[in-house]
OpenMM code with the backbone's topology and positions (N, CA, C; nanometers):
from openmm import Vec3, app, unit

residues = "MET ILE LYS VAL ASP VAL ILE VAL ASN TYR ILE ALA ALA LEU ALA ILE PRO LYS ILE VAL PHE ILE ILE ILE LYS MET ILE SER GLY TYR GLY GLY ALA SER ALA ILE THR SER SER LEU LYS ASP MET SER PHE ARG TYR GLY MET GLU GLU GLY ILE GLY VAL LEU ILE PHE LEU GLY ILE LEU LEU TYR ASN LEU SER ASN ARG LEU VAL HIS ASN TYR TYR ALA ASP LYS ILE LYS LYS GLU ARG LYS GLU ASN LYS LEU LEU THR LYS GLU ILE LEU LYS GLU ILE ASN MET TYR PRO ILE SER LYS PRO LEU LYS GLN LYS LEU ILE SER ALA TYR ILE LEU GLN THR TYR TYR".split()
positions = [
    Vec3(0.0836, -0.1177, 0.0000),
    Vec3(0.0000, 0.0000, 0.0000),
    Vec3(0.0888, 0.1251, 0.0000),
    Vec3(0.0578, 0.2178, -0.0848),
    Vec3(0.1343, 0.3414, -0.0960),
    Vec3(0.0889, 0.4371, 0.0141),
    Vec3(0.1838, 0.4975, 0.0811),
    Vec3(0.1565, 0.5865, 0.1930),
    Vec3(0.1504, 0.7311, 0.1454),
    Vec3(0.0577, 0.8067, 0.2029),
    Vec3(0.0332, 0.9451, 0.1620),
    Vec3(0.1567, 1.0323, 0.1819),
    Vec3(0.2205, 1.0204, 0.2973),
    Vec3(0.3350, 1.1070, 0.3251),
    Vec3(0.4513, 1.0798, 0.2303),
    Vec3(0.4699, 0.9561, 0.1912),
    Vec3(0.5780, 0.9217, 0.0978),
    Vec3(0.5511, 0.9837, -0.0391),
    Vec3(0.4271, 0.9746, -0.0847),
    Vec3(0.3903, 1.0328, -0.2149),
    Vec3(0.4114, 1.1836, -0.2138),
    Vec3(0.3622, 1.2501, -0.1103),
    Vec3(0.3741, 1.3962, -0.1014),
    Vec3(0.5207, 1.4376, -0.0975),
    Vec3(0.6006, 1.3679, -0.0180),
    Vec3(0.7424, 1.4031, -0.0056),
    Vec3(0.8162, 1.3891, -0.1388),
    Vec3(0.7920, 1.2789, -0.2096),
    Vec3(0.8638, 1.2580, -0.3354),
    Vec3(0.8129, 1.3482, -0.4472),
    Vec3(0.6859, 1.3793, -0.4472),
    Vec3(0.6359, 1.4737, -0.5475),
    Vec3(0.6982, 1.6104, -0.5243),
    Vec3(0.7035, 1.6517, -0.3985),
    Vec3(0.7634, 1.7820, -0.3681),
    Vec3(0.9117, 1.7836, -0.4037),
    Vec3(0.9816, 1.6753, -0.3752),
    Vec3(1.1262, 1.6719, -0.3976),
    Vec3(1.1648, 1.6558, -0.5436),
    Vec3(1.0809, 1.5898, -0.6229),
    Vec3(1.1171, 1.5631, -0.7619),
    Vec3(1.0431, 1.6506, -0.8626),
    Vec3(0.9146, 1.6679, -0.8432),
    Vec3(0.8344, 1.7379, -0.9437),
    Vec3(0.8572, 1.8887, -0.9421),
    Vec3(0.8651, 1.9483, -0.8257),
    Vec3(0.8788, 2.0943, -0.8203),
    Vec3(1.0119, 2.1419, -0.8783),
    Vec3(1.1264, 2.0798, -0.8419),
    Vec3(1.2507, 2.1223, -0.9096),
    Vec3(1.2464, 2.1009, -1.0610),
    Vec3(1.1810, 1.9940, -1.1053),
    Vec3(1.1704, 1.9697, -1.2493),
    Vec3(1.0871, 2.0792, -1.3159),
    Vec3(0.9779, 2.1184, -1.2524),
    Vec3(0.8940, 2.2251, -1.3081),
    Vec3(0.9711, 2.3563, -1.3132),
    Vec3(1.0466, 2.3860, -1.2080),
    Vec3(1.1282, 2.5083, -1.2066),
    Vec3(1.2291, 2.5047, -1.3221),
    Vec3(1.2947, 2.3901, -1.3415),
    Vec3(1.3922, 2.3773, -1.4505),
    Vec3(1.3260, 2.3950, -1.5863),
    Vec3(1.2099, 2.3335, -1.6040),
    Vec3(1.1397, 2.3439, -1.7330),
    Vec3(1.0999, 2.4885, -1.7611),
    Vec3(1.0534, 2.5591, -1.6594),
    Vec3(1.0151, 2.6998, -1.6782),
    Vec3(1.1363, 2.7834, -1.7167),
    Vec3(1.2469, 2.7639, -1.6460),
    Vec3(1.3677, 2.8400, -1.6787),
    Vec3(1.4177, 2.8042, -1.8185),
    Vec3(1.4058, 2.6770, -1.8569),
    Vec3(1.4488, 2.6342, -1.9906),
    Vec3(1.3613, 2.6984, -2.0983),
    Vec3(1.2310, 2.7083, -2.0730),
    Vec3(1.1410, 2.7700, -2.1712),
    Vec3(1.1683, 2.9193, -2.1840),
    Vec3(1.2031, 2.9834, -2.0757),
    Vec3(1.2290, 3.1272, -2.0767),
    Vec3(1.3615, 3.1603, -2.1450),
    Vec3(1.4567, 3.0662, -2.1422),
    Vec3(1.5920, 3.0946, -2.1925),
    Vec3(1.5946, 3.1351, -2.3398),
    Vec3(1.5032, 3.0832, -2.4184),
    Vec3(1.4996, 3.1206, -2.5589),
    Vec3(1.5874, 3.0342, -2.6477),
    Vec3(1.6627, 2.9427, -2.5906),
    Vec3(1.7465, 2.8530, -2.6692),
    Vec3(1.6727, 2.7235, -2.6967),
    Vec3(1.7304, 2.6415, -2.7832),
    Vec3(1.6738, 2.5107, -2.8137),
    Vec3(1.7780, 2.4019, -2.8003),
    Vec3(1.7342, 2.2807, -2.7749),
    Vec3(1.8235, 2.1649, -2.7688),
    Vec3(1.9152, 2.1658, -2.6483),
    Vec3(2.0396, 2.1208, -2.6731),
    Vec3(2.1374, 2.1087, -2.5644),
    Vec3(2.1776, 2.2437, -2.5073),
    Vec3(2.1794, 2.3440, -2.5926),
    Vec3(2.2171, 2.4764, -2.5417),
    Vec3(2.1123, 2.5307, -2.4449),
    Vec3(1.9873, 2.4919, -2.4620),
    Vec3(1.8825, 2.5336, -2.3675),
    Vec3(1.9072, 2.4715, -2.2308),
    Vec3(1.9497, 2.3453, -2.2305),
    Vec3(1.9753, 2.2762, -2.1041),
    Vec3(2.0949, 2.3380, -2.0326),
    Vec3(2.2048, 2.3563, -2.1041),
    Vec3(2.3247, 2.4096, -2.0397),
    Vec3(2.3056, 2.5540, -1.9935),
    Vec3(2.2397, 2.6346, -2.0752),
    Vec3(2.2195, 2.7737, -2.0332),
    Vec3(2.1207, 2.7825, -1.9172),
    Vec3(2.0215, 2.6950, -1.9137),
    Vec3(1.9261, 2.6948, -1.8028),
    Vec3(1.9931, 2.6527, -1.6731),
    Vec3(2.0784, 2.5520, -1.6810),
    Vec3(2.1508, 2.5101, -1.5603),
    Vec3(2.2441, 2.6197, -1.5113),
    Vec3(2.3052, 2.6905, -1.6061),
    Vec3(2.3920, 2.8011, -1.5668),
    Vec3(2.3097, 2.9132, -1.5048),
    Vec3(2.1911, 2.9408, -1.5589),
    Vec3(2.1026, 3.0429, -1.5020),
    Vec3(2.0556, 3.0043, -1.3618),
    Vec3(2.0354, 2.8752, -1.3385),
    Vec3(1.9906, 2.8279, -1.2066),
    Vec3(2.0953, 2.8597, -1.1000),
    Vec3(2.2225, 2.8627, -1.1405),
    Vec3(2.3305, 2.8861, -1.0442),
    Vec3(2.3706, 3.0329, -1.0379),
    Vec3(2.2880, 3.1200, -1.0910),
    Vec3(2.3168, 3.2634, -1.0950),
    Vec3(2.4452, 3.2912, -1.1724),
    Vec3(2.4568, 3.2185, -1.2858),
    Vec3(2.5645, 3.2360, -1.3839),
    Vec3(2.7010, 3.1866, -1.3360),
    Vec3(2.7073, 3.0996, -1.2340),
    Vec3(2.8356, 3.0435, -1.1904),
    Vec3(2.8796, 2.9274, -1.2785),
    Vec3(2.7865, 2.8414, -1.3169),
    Vec3(2.8231, 2.7293, -1.4015),
    Vec3(2.7151, 2.6225, -1.4029),
    Vec3(2.7269, 2.5330, -1.4998),
    Vec3(2.6276, 2.4293, -1.5180),
    Vec3(2.6256, 2.3315, -1.3998),
    Vec3(2.7437, 2.2925, -1.3495),
    Vec3(2.7511, 2.1988, -1.2383),
    Vec3(2.6858, 2.2566, -1.1129),
    Vec3(2.7060, 2.3840, -1.0901),
    Vec3(2.6451, 2.4500, -0.9751),
    Vec3(2.4933, 2.4563, -0.9900),
    Vec3(2.4461, 2.4670, -1.1139),
    Vec3(2.3018, 2.4649, -1.1394),
    Vec3(2.2393, 2.3316, -1.1025),
    Vec3(2.3121, 2.2237, -1.1313),
    Vec3(2.2656, 2.0913, -1.0897),
    Vec3(2.2601, 2.0853, -0.9374),
    Vec3(2.3605, 2.1418, -0.8727),
    Vec3(2.3630, 2.1468, -0.7260),
    Vec3(2.2462, 2.2250, -0.6695),
    Vec3(2.2090, 2.3327, -0.7352),
    Vec3(2.0940, 2.4117, -0.6907),
    Vec3(1.9661, 2.3288, -0.6995),
    Vec3(1.9499, 2.2543, -0.8080),
    Vec3(1.8308, 2.1693, -0.8219),
    Vec3(1.8275, 2.0597, -0.7151),
    Vec3(1.9423, 2.0009, -0.6861),
    Vec3(1.9487, 1.8980, -0.5820),
    Vec3(1.9173, 1.9587, -0.4457),
    Vec3(1.9754, 2.0740, -0.4170),
    Vec3(1.9478, 2.1426, -0.2906),
    Vec3(1.7994, 2.1765, -0.2780),
    Vec3(1.7402, 2.2235, -0.3862),
    Vec3(1.5973, 2.2560, -0.3863),
    Vec3(1.5132, 2.1314, -0.3577),
    Vec3(1.5512, 2.0187, -0.4174),
    Vec3(1.4797, 1.8938, -0.3932),
    Vec3(1.4882, 1.8494, -0.2486),
    Vec3(1.6079, 1.8560, -0.1904),
    Vec3(1.6250, 1.8170, -0.0494),
    Vec3(1.5476, 1.9109, 0.0419),
    Vec3(1.5544, 2.0392, 0.0142),
    Vec3(1.4825, 2.1378, 0.0945),
    Vec3(1.3315, 2.1141, 0.0890),
    Vec3(1.2789, 2.0914, -0.0303),
    Vec3(1.1354, 2.0682, -0.0448),
    Vec3(1.0921, 1.9356, 0.0164),
    Vec3(1.1772, 1.8340, 0.0114),
    Vec3(1.1470, 1.7058, 0.0754),
    Vec3(1.1311, 1.7246, 0.2262),
    Vec3(1.2256, 1.7934, 0.2865),
    Vec3(1.2189, 1.8157, 0.4311),
    Vec3(1.1027, 1.9054, 0.4703),
    Vec3(1.0753, 2.0065, 0.3898),
    Vec3(0.9629, 2.0952, 0.4174),
    Vec3(0.8306, 2.0210, 0.4072),
    Vec3(0.8136, 1.9401, 0.3039),
    Vec3(0.6888, 1.8653, 0.2895),
    Vec3(0.6751, 1.7608, 0.4001),
    Vec3(0.7861, 1.7028, 0.4423),
    Vec3(0.7836, 1.6073, 0.5522),
    Vec3(0.7310, 1.6743, 0.6792),
    Vec3(0.7794, 1.7931, 0.7066),
    Vec3(0.7347, 1.8676, 0.8245),
    Vec3(0.5878, 1.9084, 0.8120),
    Vec3(0.5467, 1.9511, 0.6938),
    Vec3(0.4075, 1.9929, 0.6739),
    Vec3(0.3098, 1.8761, 0.6896),
    Vec3(0.3475, 1.7585, 0.6386),
    Vec3(0.2621, 1.6404, 0.6540),
    Vec3(0.2518, 1.6022, 0.8015),
    Vec3(0.3648, 1.6066, 0.8725),
    Vec3(0.3636, 1.5768, 1.0159),
    Vec3(0.2727, 1.6739, 1.0902),
    Vec3(0.2857, 1.8020, 1.0616),
    Vec3(0.2014, 1.9026, 1.1280),
    Vec3(0.0536, 1.8846, 1.0947),
    Vec3(0.0248, 1.8457, 0.9713),
    Vec3(-0.1142, 1.8225, 0.9314),
    Vec3(-0.1767, 1.7118, 1.0163),
    Vec3(-0.1066, 1.6007, 1.0272),
    Vec3(-0.1617, 1.4892, 1.1042),
    Vec3(-0.1619, 1.5177, 1.2541),
    Vec3(-0.0648, 1.5916, 1.3039),
    Vec3(-0.0642, 1.6286, 1.4458),
    Vec3(-0.1844, 1.7182, 1.4769),
    Vec3(-0.2135, 1.8133, 1.3885),
    Vec3(-0.3310, 1.8990, 1.4077),
    Vec3(-0.4605, 1.8201, 1.3959),
    Vec3(-0.4610, 1.7229, 1.3067),
    Vec3(-0.5788, 1.6374, 1.2896),
    Vec3(-0.6063, 1.5578, 1.4178),
    Vec3(-0.5011, 1.5082, 1.4807),
    Vec3(-0.5158, 1.4339, 1.6059),
    Vec3(-0.5728, 1.5253, 1.7144),
    Vec3(-0.5177, 1.6460, 1.7261),
    Vec3(-0.5671, 1.7405, 1.8276),
    Vec3(-0.7141, 1.7732, 1.8048),
    Vec3(-0.7502, 1.7950, 1.6794),
    Vec3(-0.8880, 1.8295, 1.6459),
    Vec3(-0.9828, 1.7133, 1.6779),
    Vec3(-0.9446, 1.5914, 1.6417),
    Vec3(-1.0295, 1.4751, 1.6694),
    Vec3(-1.0450, 1.4531, 1.8190),
    Vec3(-0.9377, 1.4744, 1.8931),
    Vec3(-0.9453, 1.4553, 2.0380),
    Vec3(-1.0401, 1.5569, 2.1014),
    Vec3(-1.0333, 1.6821, 2.0579),
    Vec3(-1.1213, 1.7848, 2.1148),
    Vec3(-1.2665, 1.7643, 2.0753),
    Vec3(-1.2894, 1.7351, 1.9473),
    Vec3(-1.4273, 1.7227, 1.8991),
    Vec3(-1.4961, 1.5974, 1.9511),
    Vec3(-1.4243, 1.4863, 1.9516),
    Vec3(-1.4869, 1.3588, 1.9862),
    Vec3(-1.4573, 1.3120, 2.1281),
    Vec3(-1.3775, 1.3894, 2.2013),
    Vec3(-1.3388, 1.3541, 2.3383),
    Vec3(-1.2857, 1.2108, 2.3463),
    Vec3(-1.1883, 1.1804, 2.2609),
    Vec3(-1.1328, 1.0457, 2.2525),
    Vec3(-1.0306, 1.0214, 2.3628),
    Vec3(-1.0232, 0.8978, 2.4067),
    Vec3(-0.9235, 0.8561, 2.5039),
    Vec3(-0.7928, 0.8253, 2.4322),
    Vec3(-0.6873, 0.8114, 2.5106),
    Vec3(-0.5553, 0.7859, 2.4525),
    Vec3(-0.5548, 0.6584, 2.3694),
    Vec3(-0.6185, 0.5552, 2.4179),
    Vec3(-0.6225, 0.4280, 2.3455),
    Vec3(-0.6901, 0.4444, 2.2092),
    Vec3(-0.7966, 0.5228, 2.2045),
    Vec3(-0.8681, 0.5466, 2.0790),
    Vec3(-0.7845, 0.6310, 1.9827),
    Vec3(-0.7134, 0.7275, 2.0375),
    Vec3(-0.6269, 0.8115, 1.9538),
    Vec3(-0.5157, 0.7267, 1.8920),
    Vec3(-0.4562, 0.6393, 1.9714),
    Vec3(-0.3490, 0.5539, 1.9198),
    Vec3(-0.4011, 0.4596, 1.8119),
    Vec3(-0.5221, 0.4106, 1.8288),
    Vec3(-0.5829, 0.3245, 1.7276),
    Vec3(-0.6085, 0.4049, 1.5997),
    Vec3(-0.6532, 0.5278, 1.6173),
    Vec3(-0.6791, 0.6163, 1.5031),
    Vec3(-0.5500, 0.6448, 1.4253),
    Vec3(-0.4414, 0.6711, 1.4977),
    Vec3(-0.3124, 0.6981, 1.4330),
    Vec3(-0.2689, 0.5774, 1.3508),
    Vec3(-0.2864, 0.4578, 1.4033),
    Vec3(-0.2465, 0.3366, 1.3320),
    Vec3(-0.3315, 0.3105, 1.2084),
    Vec3(-0.4490, 0.3727, 1.1994),
    Vec3(-0.5343, 0.3551, 1.0819),
    Vec3(-0.5045, 0.4552, 0.9705),
    Vec3(-0.4266, 0.5593, 0.9992),
    Vec3(-0.3925, 0.6583, 0.8966),
    Vec3(-0.3097, 0.5926, 0.7861),
    Vec3(-0.3292, 0.6358, 0.6597),
    Vec3(-0.2512, 0.5784, 0.5479),
    Vec3(-0.1142, 0.6452, 0.5338),
    Vec3(-0.0347, 0.6381, 0.6391),
    Vec3(0.0969, 0.7014, 0.6414),
    Vec3(0.2034, 0.5967, 0.6736),
    Vec3(0.3279, 0.6347, 0.6545),
    Vec3(0.4382, 0.5418, 0.6775),
    Vec3(0.4575, 0.5136, 0.8258),
    Vec3(0.5212, 0.4022, 0.8535),
    Vec3(0.5436, 0.3593, 0.9918),
    Vec3(0.6281, 0.4606, 1.0709),
    Vec3(0.7360, 0.5161, 1.0137),
    Vec3(0.8128, 0.6157, 1.0906),
    Vec3(0.7296, 0.7380, 1.1304),
    Vec3(0.6409, 0.7832, 1.0422),
    Vec3(0.5565, 0.8965, 1.0764),
    Vec3(0.4556, 0.8589, 1.1839),
    Vec3(0.4005, 0.7377, 1.1770),
    Vec3(0.3093, 0.6908, 1.2817),
    Vec3(0.3800, 0.6895, 1.4160),
    Vec3(0.5018, 0.6386, 1.4188),
    Vec3(0.5767, 0.6329, 1.5436),
    Vec3(0.6067, 0.7724, 1.5970),
    Vec3(0.6384, 0.8644, 1.5072),
    Vec3(0.6642, 1.0027, 1.5470),
    Vec3(0.5393, 1.0666, 1.6070),
    Vec3(0.4250, 1.0445, 1.5434),
    Vec3(0.2992, 1.1005, 1.5928),
    Vec3(0.2602, 1.0394, 1.7271),
    Vec3(0.2785, 0.9086, 1.7406),
    Vec3(0.2450, 0.8418, 1.8663),
    Vec3(0.3332, 0.8941, 1.9794),
    Vec3(0.4630, 0.9032, 1.9552),
    Vec3(0.5520, 0.9507, 2.0615),
    Vec3(0.5247, 1.0969, 2.0953),
    Vec3(0.4964, 1.1797, 1.9950),
    Vec3(0.4645, 1.3200, 2.0214),
    Vec3(0.3344, 1.3318, 2.1001),
    Vec3(0.2365, 1.2488, 2.0663),
    Vec3(0.1083, 1.2535, 2.1367),
    Vec3(0.1237, 1.2082, 2.2814),
    Vec3(0.1971, 1.0999, 2.3032),
    Vec3(0.2155, 1.0479, 2.4386),
    Vec3(0.2929, 1.1473, 2.5238),
    Vec3(0.3984, 1.2061, 2.4689),
    Vec3(0.4747, 1.3067, 2.5440),
    Vec3(0.3890, 1.4284, 2.5742),
    Vec3(0.3049, 1.4667, 2.4824),
    Vec3(0.2195, 1.5830, 2.5006),
    Vec3(0.1169, 1.5594, 2.6108),
    Vec3(0.0637, 1.4390, 2.6221),
    Vec3(-0.0386, 1.4112, 2.7220),
    Vec3(0.0186, 1.4036, 2.8625),
    Vec3(0.1449, 1.3686, 2.8743),
    Vec3(0.2037, 1.3572, 3.0071),
    Vec3(0.2658, 1.4855, 3.0557),
    Vec3(0.2804, 1.5851, 2.9714),
    Vec3(0.3396, 1.7113, 3.0147),
    Vec3(0.2430, 1.8235, 3.0043),
] * unit.nanometer
topology = app.Topology()
chain = topology.addChain("A")
for resn in residues:
    res = topology.addResidue(resn, chain)
    for name in ("N", "CA", "C"):
        topology.addAtom(name, app.Element.getBySymbol(name[0]), res)
């Protein structure tokens, strides 16, 4: 089964840098290989093609981590909202977390954050 957080993280890390590159390539006005090399050079603020590749990789890593944090915050807020609205007990909340279509590491993170939050 494909997990929601994994899909969101990889789309953010791969698709957004690709879209940025395609937009810059279309704006460059060149065609073929020269469009690729000039776009990569433009991505690096005219330092060089290799640095442009580095910028795209950095953008992908940054967006992966940002989307990871946003997905975590979304589910953490969802847990808080469900607990307030439905007056759920800890056992019910933990069961609810295990039913979410998310990866095991995120489930463990949410469970530990919830348990620590309830005791402090």
